[in-house]
C-alpha positions as CSV (number, residue, x, y, z in Angstrom):
1,M,-88.2,213.8,107.2
2,N,-89.3,217.2,106.3
3,D,-86.1,218.8,108.1
4,L,-83.7,217.2,105.8
5,Y,-84.8,219.4,102.9
6,R,-85.4,222.9,102.7
7,P,-88.6,224.4,103.0
8,E,-88.4,226.4,99.6
9,A,-87.4,223.3,98.0
10,L,-90.5,221.3,99.0
11,Q,-92.7,224.1,98.3
12,H,-91.1,224.6,94.6
13,A,-91.5,220.6,94.2
14,A,-95.1,220.7,95.6
15,S,-95.8,223.4,92.8
16,N,-94.5,221.0,90.2
17,Q,-96.5,217.9,91.2
18,Q,-100.0,217.3,91.1
19,G,-101.5,215.7,94.3
20,R,-100.4,215.0,97.7
21,Q,-97.0,213.9,98.2
22,L,-95.7,211.1,99.9
23,H,-92.2,210.1,101.8
24,A,-91.4,206.6,102.9
25,I,-91.1,205.8,106.9
26,Q,-88.9,203.7,108.0
27,P,-90.3,200.7,109.4
28,G,-90.7,199.9,113.3
29,W,-88.9,197.5,115.2
30,R,-91.9,195.7,115.9
31,S,-92.5,194.8,112.0
32,I,-88.9,193.7,111.9
33,L,-89.4,191.4,115.3
34,M,-92.7,189.8,113.3
35,L,-90.8,189.0,110.2
36,I,-87.7,187.3,112.0
37,V,-90.4,185.2,113.8
38,G,-92.1,184.3,110.9
39,A,-88.9,183.5,108.8
40,V,-88.2,181.2,112.3
41,C,-91.2,179.4,112.1
42,L,-91.1,178.5,108.2
43,L,-87.8,177.3,108.8
44,A,-88.8,175.2,111.5
45,A,-91.5,174.0,109.6
46,L,-89.4,173.6,106.8
47,L,-86.9,171.4,108.9
48,G,-89.5,169.2,110.5
49,W,-91.9,168.5,108.1
50,A,-89.7,168.5,104.6
51,R,-88.2,165.5,103.5
52,F,-85.4,164.2,101.0
53,S,-84.6,160.9,99.4
54,E,-81.2,159.5,99.9
55,K,-80.4,157.5,96.7
56,I,-77.7,156.0,94.3
57,N,-77.5,155.9,90.6
58,A,-76.6,152.8,88.9
59,S,-76.6,151.5,85.4
60,G,-77.5,148.5,83.7
61,A,-79.5,146.2,81.2
62,L,-82.9,144.9,81.1
63,Q,-82.7,140.7,81.5
64,P,-85.1,137.7,81.9
65,A,-85.7,136.9,85.7
66,T,-84.6,133.7,84.8
67,G,-81.0,134.9,83.7
68,L,-79.4,134.1,80.4
69,L,-77.9,130.7,79.7
70,A,-74.0,131.1,78.3
71,V,-73.0,128.6,75.7
72,T,-69.6,127.9,75.7
73,A,-67.4,126.2,73.3
74,P,-66.6,122.8,73.8
75,V,-62.9,122.8,72.6
76,E,-60.5,125.2,71.6
77,G,-60.7,126.0,67.9
78,A,-62.4,128.4,65.2
79,V,-65.9,129.0,64.5
80,I,-66.7,127.6,60.8
81,A,-70.3,128.4,60.9
82,I,-72.9,130.3,62.7
83,H,-76.3,129.3,62.2
84,V,-78.5,132.0,64.4
85,K,-78.4,135.3,64.9
86,P,-79.8,137.5,67.8
87,G,-83.4,137.6,68.2
88,D,-84.2,134.0,66.7
89,R,-86.3,131.3,68.0
90,V,-84.6,128.4,68.3
91,K,-85.8,124.6,69.7
92,R,-84.2,121.9,71.6
93,G,-81.7,120.5,69.3
94,D,-81.6,123.4,66.7
95,P,-78.1,123.9,65.8
96,L,-75.9,127.1,66.9
97,F,-72.7,127.1,65.7
98,D,-70.4,124.9,64.2
99,L,-66.6,124.7,65.6
100,S,-63.1,122.9,64.5
101,P,-60.2,122.5,66.0
102,D,-58.3,121.9,62.6
103,M,-59.1,125.1,60.6
104,N,-55.5,126.2,61.0
105,T,-54.2,122.8,59.2
106,L,-56.3,122.5,55.8
107,N,-54.5,119.5,54.5
108,L,-55.1,117.5,57.8
109,K,-58.7,118.6,57.3
110,Q,-58.7,117.3,53.7
111,S,-56.9,113.9,54.5
112,R,-59.7,113.5,57.2
113,E,-62.5,113.9,54.9
114,E,-61.3,111.9,52.3
115,R,-60.6,109.3,55.3
116,A,-64.6,109.9,56.4
117,T,-65.8,109.5,52.8
118,Q,-63.8,106.2,52.4
119,L,-65.3,104.8,55.7
120,R,-68.6,105.6,54.4
121,S,-68.3,103.7,51.4
122,E,-66.9,100.8,53.3
123,L,-69.9,101.1,55.5
124,D,-72.2,100.6,52.3
125,E,-70.3,98.2,51.0
126,L,-70.7,96.3,54.1
127,E,-74.0,96.7,54.4
128,V,-74.8,95.4,50.9
129,R,-72.5,92.3,51.4
130,M,-74.4,91.6,54.9
131,R,-77.9,91.8,52.9
132,A,-76.8,89.7,50.2
133,R,-75.4,87.2,52.7
134,R,-78.6,87.3,55.0
135,S,-80.5,86.2,51.6
136,L,-78.2,83.5,50.7
137,E,-78.5,81.9,54.4
138,S,-82.1,82.5,54.2
139,E,-82.1,80.5,50.8
140,R,-79.8,77.7,52.3
141,L,-81.8,77.6,55.1
142,R,-85.2,76.9,52.9
143,S,-83.3,74.3,50.8
144,A,-82.0,72.3,53.7
145,S,-85.3,72.2,55.1
146,A,-86.9,70.9,52.0
147,Q,-83.9,68.6,51.2
148,M,-84.3,66.9,54.9
149,R,-88.3,66.4,54.3
150,S,-87.2,64.6,51.1
151,L,-84.6,62.7,52.5
152,R,-87.4,61.7,55.1
153,D,-89.8,60.8,52.5
154,D,-87.1,58.5,50.9
155,L,-86.3,56.9,54.3
156,Q,-90.0,56.3,54.9
157,S,-90.5,54.4,51.1
158,L,-87.5,52.5,51.9
159,K,-88.8,51.2,54.9
160,Q,-92.0,50.3,53.2
161,Q,-89.8,48.7,50.4
162,I,-88.0,46.9,53.2
163,E,-91.2,45.7,55.1
164,L,-92.5,44.6,51.6
165,Q,-89.5,42.5,50.3
166,A,-89.2,41.1,54.1
167,T,-92.4,39.9,53.5
168,R,-91.8,38.5,50.1
169,L,-88.9,36.7,51.6
170,A,-90.5,35.1,54.2
171,L,-93.3,33.7,51.9
172,S,-90.6,32.4,49.7
173,E,-88.7,30.8,52.3
174,S,-91.7,29.4,53.7
175,K,-92.6,27.2,50.5
176,L,-88.9,25.8,50.0
177,P,-89.0,23.0,52.8
178,G,-92.4,21.7,51.0
179,L,-90.6,21.7,47.6
180,R,-87.8,19.8,48.9
181,K,-90.1,17.1,49.6
182,L,-92.0,17.2,46.4
183,A,-88.6,17.0,44.6
184,E,-87.4,14.1,46.6
185,K,-90.7,12.2,46.1
186,G,-90.4,13.4,42.3
187,S,-93.3,15.1,42.2
188,I,-91.2,18.2,40.9
189,S,-87.9,18.1,39.2
190,R,-84.5,19.3,40.9
191,L,-84.6,22.2,38.3
192,Q,-87.5,23.9,39.6
193,L,-86.2,23.7,43.4
194,A,-83.2,24.9,42.4
195,D,-85.3,28.0,40.8
196,Q,-86.9,28.5,43.8
197,E,-84.0,28.7,45.9
198,A,-82.4,31.1,43.6
199,A,-85.5,33.0,43.9
200,V,-85.2,33.1,47.6
201,L,-81.4,33.9,47.4
202,D,-82.3,36.9,44.9
203,L,-84.9,38.0,47.5
204,R,-82.4,38.2,50.3
205,A,-79.9,40.0,48.1
206,E,-82.6,42.9,47.5
207,A,-83.3,43.4,51.3
208,E,-79.8,43.7,51.7
209,V,-79.4,46.2,49.1
210,L,-82.7,47.9,50.7
211,G,-80.9,47.5,54.0
212,R,-77.6,49.2,53.1
213,M,-79.6,52.3,51.0
214,M,-82.1,52.8,54.0
215,R,-78.6,53.2,56.6
216,A,-77.1,55.2,54.0
217,Q,-80.3,57.4,53.7
218,Q,-80.1,57.6,57.8
219,R,-76.6,58.5,57.6
220,E,-77.5,61.2,55.1
221,I,-80.3,62.2,57.2
222,E,-78.1,62.9,60.1
223,I,-75.3,64.9,58.3
224,R,-78.2,67.0,56.9
225,R,-79.8,67.4,60.2
226,Q,-76.2,68.5,61.6
227,E,-76.0,70.9,59.0
228,L,-79.3,72.5,59.5
229,Q,-78.7,72.9,62.8
230,A,-75.1,74.6,62.2
231,L,-77.0,76.9,60.0
232,P,-78.5,79.2,63.2
233,E,-75.4,79.3,65.0
234,Q,-73.2,80.0,61.4
235,N,-75.6,83.2,61.0
236,E,-75.0,84.1,64.5
237,I,-71.4,84.0,63.9
238,A,-71.7,85.9,60.4
239,E,-74.1,88.8,62.0
240,S,-71.5,88.9,65.1
241,E,-68.4,89.8,62.7
242,Y,-70.8,92.2,60.3
243,L,-71.7,94.2,63.7
244,D,-68.3,94.3,65.1
245,Q,-66.9,95.2,61.5
246,K,-69.8,97.7,61.5
247,T,-68.8,99.2,64.6
248,R,-65.4,99.4,64.0
249,L,-66.0,101.8,61.0
250,E,-68.6,104.0,62.7
251,R,-66.5,104.8,65.6
252,E,-63.5,105.7,63.5
253,L,-65.8,108.0,61.3
254,A,-67.5,109.7,64.4
255,G,-63.9,110.2,65.8
256,L,-63.1,111.8,62.6
257,Q,-66.1,113.8,62.7
258,R,-65.8,114.7,66.3
259,D,-62.2,115.8,65.9
260,S,-62.6,118.0,62.7
261,E,-65.8,119.7,63.5
262,Y,-68.3,120.3,66.7
263,R,-71.7,121.2,66.5
264,V,-73.3,122.7,69.2
265,T,-77.2,122.4,69.4
266,A,-79.6,124.2,71.6
267,A,-80.3,122.5,74.9
268,S,-83.8,123.9,75.5
269,D,-86.2,126.0,73.9
270,S,-85.4,129.7,74.0
271,V,-84.2,132.9,72.2
272,V,-81.1,133.9,71.4
273,G,-79.3,136.8,73.0
274,N,-76.1,138.1,72.4
275,L,-73.4,136.9,70.0
276,L,-70.0,137.1,70.9
277,I,-68.2,135.5,68.2
278,K,-67.7,135.8,64.4
279,E,-67.3,133.0,61.8
280,G,-63.6,132.3,61.4
281,Q,-62.9,133.6,65.0
282,S,-60.6,131.5,67.2
283,V,-62.1,130.4,70.9
284,R,-60.7,129.0,74.0
285,N,-62.3,125.8,75.3
286,G,-64.8,127.0,77.9
287,Q,-65.4,130.7,76.1
288,T,-68.8,132.0,76.0
289,V,-69.9,132.1,72.3
290,L,-73.4,133.1,72.6
291,M,-76.0,134.1,75.1
292,L,-79.7,132.4,75.2
293,Y,-83.0,133.2,77.3
294,D,-86.6,132.2,77.8
295,D,-88.6,135.1,76.2
296,R,-91.5,134.0,78.2
297,A,-89.8,135.2,81.6
298,E,-90.4,138.2,83.3
299,L,-88.1,141.4,82.5
300,R,-86.4,142.2,85.0
301,A,-83.3,145.5,85.1
302,F,-80.1,144.4,86.4
303,V,-77.6,147.3,87.5
304,L,-74.3,147.4,88.8
305,V,-73.3,149.5,92.2
306,P,-69.9,150.1,93.8
307,A,-68.5,148.0,96.7
308,Q,-69.7,150.8,98.9
309,A,-73.5,150.2,98.4
310,P,-74.4,146.9,99.0
311,G,-74.9,147.2,102.7
312,R,-76.8,150.1,102.2
313,I,-79.3,148.1,99.8
314,E,-82.7,146.4,101.4
315,A,-84.7,144.0,99.7
316,G,-87.8,145.5,98.9
317,G,-86.5,149.0,98.2
318,L,-88.0,151.2,95.9
319,A,-86.0,152.5,92.9
320,V,-86.8,154.8,89.9
321,V,-85.7,153.3,86.6
322,R,-85.1,154.9,83.1
323,L,-84.7,153.4,79.7
324,A,-81.9,155.1,78.0
325,A,-83.3,154.3,74.8
326,L,-86.5,156.1,75.4
327,P,-86.0,159.7,77.3
328,H,-87.9,160.0,80.4
329,Q,-88.8,163.4,79.9
330,R,-91.3,162.3,77.1
331,H,-91.9,158.6,78.0
332,G,-91.9,158.6,81.8
333,H,-90.1,156.4,84.1
334,L,-90.6,153.1,85.4
335,Q,-91.0,151.9,89.2
336,G,-89.1,149.0,90.3
337,R,-88.5,147.1,93.5
338,V,-85.1,145.7,95.1
339,V,-85.3,141.8,94.6
340,Q,-81.9,140.8,95.9
341,V,-78.4,142.1,95.8
342,S,-75.4,139.8,95.1
343,Q,-73.3,138.3,97.7
344,T,-70.1,138.4,96.2
345,P,-68.6,140.8,93.4
346,I,-68.9,140.3,89.9
347,D,-66.1,139.2,88.1
348,Q,-64.6,140.8,84.9
349,A,-65.3,137.9,83.0
350,Q,-68.7,138.0,83.6
351,L,-69.2,141.5,83.1
352,G,-68.0,141.0,79.7
353,V,-70.6,138.3,78.7
354,L,-73.7,140.2,80.6
355,G,-72.7,143.2,78.4
356,H,-71.5,145.4,81.8
357,S,-68.2,147.1,82.4
358,A,-66.6,148.6,85.2
359,A,-64.6,151.5,85.4
360,G,-60.8,150.6,86.6
361,G,-61.9,147.3,87.2
362,A,-63.2,148.3,90.8
363,P,-65.4,145.7,92.4
364,V,-69.3,145.6,91.8
365,Y,-72.5,144.1,92.9
366,R,-75.1,143.2,91.1
367,V,-78.7,144.5,91.8
368,E,-81.9,142.7,90.7
369,L,-84.9,145.0,90.4
370,A,-88.2,143.9,89.5
371,I,-90.4,146.0,87.3
372,D,-94.0,147.6,88.5
373,Q,-96.2,146.8,85.3
374,T,-99.4,148.3,86.8
375,E,-97.5,151.9,87.4
376,A,-95.9,152.1,83.6
377,S,-97.9,152.7,80.5
378,Q,-98.8,150.1,78.3
379,T,-96.4,152.0,75.5
380,L,-93.5,152.4,77.4
381,L,-93.7,148.3,78.6
382,Q,-94.3,147.5,75.1
383,H,-91.0,148.9,74.3
384,L,-88.9,146.9,76.5
385,K,-86.7,144.5,75.1
386,V,-84.2,141.9,76.3
387,G,-80.4,143.8,76.5
388,M,-81.6,147.6,76.6
389,S,-79.6,149.9,78.9
390,V,-81.2,151.3,81.8
391,E,-80.5,153.9,84.7
392,A,-81.8,153.6,88.0
393,D,-82.1,155.2,91.5
394,L,-81.9,153.1,94.2
395,I,-84.1,154.8,97.2
396,L,-81.9,154.0,100.3
397,R,-83.8,155.7,102.5
398,R,-86.2,158.9,103.1
399,R,-84.9,161.8,105.5
400,R,-85.9,165.0,107.1
401,L,-83.6,168.4,107.0
402,V,-83.6,168.4,110.7
403,D,-82.2,164.5,110.8
404,L,-79.6,166.0,108.4
405,L,-78.5,168.8,110.2
406,L,-78.7,167.1,113.5
407,E,-76.5,164.3,112.3
408,P,-72.8,165.8,113.2
409,I,-74.1,166.2,116.9
410,S,-75.7,162.6,117.1
411,S,-72.4,161.2,115.5
412,Q,-70.5,163.1,118.3
413,L,-72.6,161.9,121.1
414,R,-73.1,158.4,120.1
415,P,-69.4,157.0,121.2
416,D,-70.1,158.9,124.5
417,V,-73.4,157.2,125.1
418,G,-72.1,153.7,124.0
419,A,-69.3,154.1,126.4
420,A,-71.2,154.7,129.6
421,P,-71.6,152.3,132.2
C-alpha cells in the first residue's frame, strides 16, 4: 500500500504524527466466505424455526352467552310510554312500554275513553244491583221458611182441634139414643132433647168448618212449598243473567282497552339492554323495540367476519380480544377461544338489532368467542359490560417462514401429484 504514496509524503506525514501509523488492509477471500456461510446458516435457522401467525381482524361487541331477547311490537302503532331505561332490572310481568294504534286519531281515542268510563260505571251499578238482589233473595228465603214453619204449626193445631171436636161430637151423638128413649118415656122434655140434638148439629158444623180450614191450610202450605222450591231456581236464573250481562260489559271494555292501548310486559327476570325507539315513535308490527338479557350469564365476544373467513375458522381456535373503551397498551388484552361460527350469514335487519353494521351490505358471519377470565386481570374483567365494542384477532394457524416460501412451489406440484395414476 506504501507504493500508492510518495516516500517524501509519507515521511512528512509521519513527522507530524505521534506514534505508529496504521493503514487499512482489505480482507481476504476466506473471511468473506466465512461471513457468507454464517449469514446462510442464520437465514436457514430463521426459516426453519421462526414462525408467524396468520390471523383475521374482526370487530363486534360483548353479549351474554344466552344471547339477547328481542321484545317486539304486537301491533302497528305509536309508542305512548316507555317505563324502563337501559340497565334497569325488571321482573316477570313488569311493564316495559305502552303501544297505541289510535294515537293518530285523537277524537277516536277520546270517544273510546268515554265509552270505557261509561262501561265501568255500568259494571259498578250492575254489581250494586246484584248485591241488593242477593240480599233481598236471602231475606225472602228466610221469610218463606219462617212462614212455612208457622203454617205447619197452624196445621198441626187445626188437626188437634179437629180430633178434639170429633171426640166431642162422637160423645154427643152417643148420648142421643138414650135421650130419645127418655123423652118417649116422659123422663125428659122434648125441649131438652131438641137442645141436645141442636148441640150435636153445632158440633158437626164446627167439625166441618175445622175440616175446611185444615184443607185450606194444606193448600196454602203446598203453595208456599212450591214457592220455596222455586226460589233457588229463580236465584240461579238471576245469577246467570247477571253473569251474562257482566261478561258482555267486561268483554266490550277489554276490547276497547286492547284496541286503544297495548301494554307489553317482561316475560322473565332480566336486565334492559338497548332501547331502539322513543316515545311518540311509530313502529311496525313485529318491529324490535328493546332488548333484554340475563346479567347472570357469562359475557362473550360476538364478532363479524367476511364471507371468505368462516371456512378457515375452527371451533377451539385462539383469539386476542381488545376492548375499544380500554386501550390495550395500558390495560392489556383478553384471551379468547372460538366457540362456534354461524352457519348462515347474518341479515341486515338482525345486524341493526344487535348493534352491528356491515360495510356495503356484504354478507358477514357471526363468530362467538369465550373469554378466558383466568388469564385476564381483575381490573379489566370488572369493566366488562354488555354492548361494549371489541376488536379481535382470530388466529387461523401458525406457520413457518419456510412453508410460506415453499407454498408457491407446493401449489404448483400438487395438481400434478393428484393427476398421477
